[in-house]
C-alpha positions in Angstrom: 100.6 97.2 105.0 100.0 94.1 107.2 96.6 93.9 105.3 98.2 93.6 101.9 100.9 91.3 103.3 98.3 88.8 104.5 96.1 89.0 101.3 98.9 89.1 98.8 101.8 87.4 100.4 105.5 88.6 100.7 106.5 87.5 97.2 103.8 89.8 95.5 104.8 92.8 97.7 108.5 92.2 96.8 107.7 92.3 93.1 105.9 95.7 93.9 109.5 97.0 95.3 109.0 96.3 98.9 111.8 94.7 100.9 111.3 91.6 102.9 112.9 91.8 106.5 113.6 88.4 108.0 112.9 87.9 111.8 114.1 85.0 113.8 114.7 81.8 111.9 111.8 82.1 109.4 113.6 81.8 106.0 110.3 81.2 103.6 108.2 83.9 102.3 104.7 84.6 103.6 102.3 82.9 101.4 99.3 84.9 100.3 96.0 84.1 102.3 93.5 86.2 100.4 91.9 83.0 98.9 91.5 81.7 102.4 90.0 84.7 104.3 86.6 85.4 102.6 85.9 88.9 103.8 87.9 92.1 104.4 86.2 92.5 107.7 87.5 89.2 108.8 91.0 90.2 107.6 90.8 93.4 109.5 90.0 91.5 112.6 93.0 89.2 112.1 95.2 92.3 111.7 93.8 93.9 114.9 94.5 90.8 116.7 98.2 90.6 115.4 98.6 94.2 116.4 97.3 93.6 119.8 99.8 90.8 120.6 102.7 92.6 119.0 104.2 94.9 121.6 106.9 96.3 119.4 106.3 99.5 117.4 106.0 98.7 113.6 109.3 99.4 111.8 109.7 101.0 108.2 111.7 99.3 105.7 115.4 98.9 106.8 118.2 99.6 104.6 
């Protein structure tokens, strides 16, 4: 899911039926970055880095 969020942005995922969870004071949607990150390998490295510094367990959609 993190891969698609970075590549597509939160607005595109919301259009597919996913719910956006706001954390902290961030109110803006996540912009898509697929056009900036040139290879899927590079994007997977970014996802791995984010997961390595995030100590919380990933949560599923909240209701």
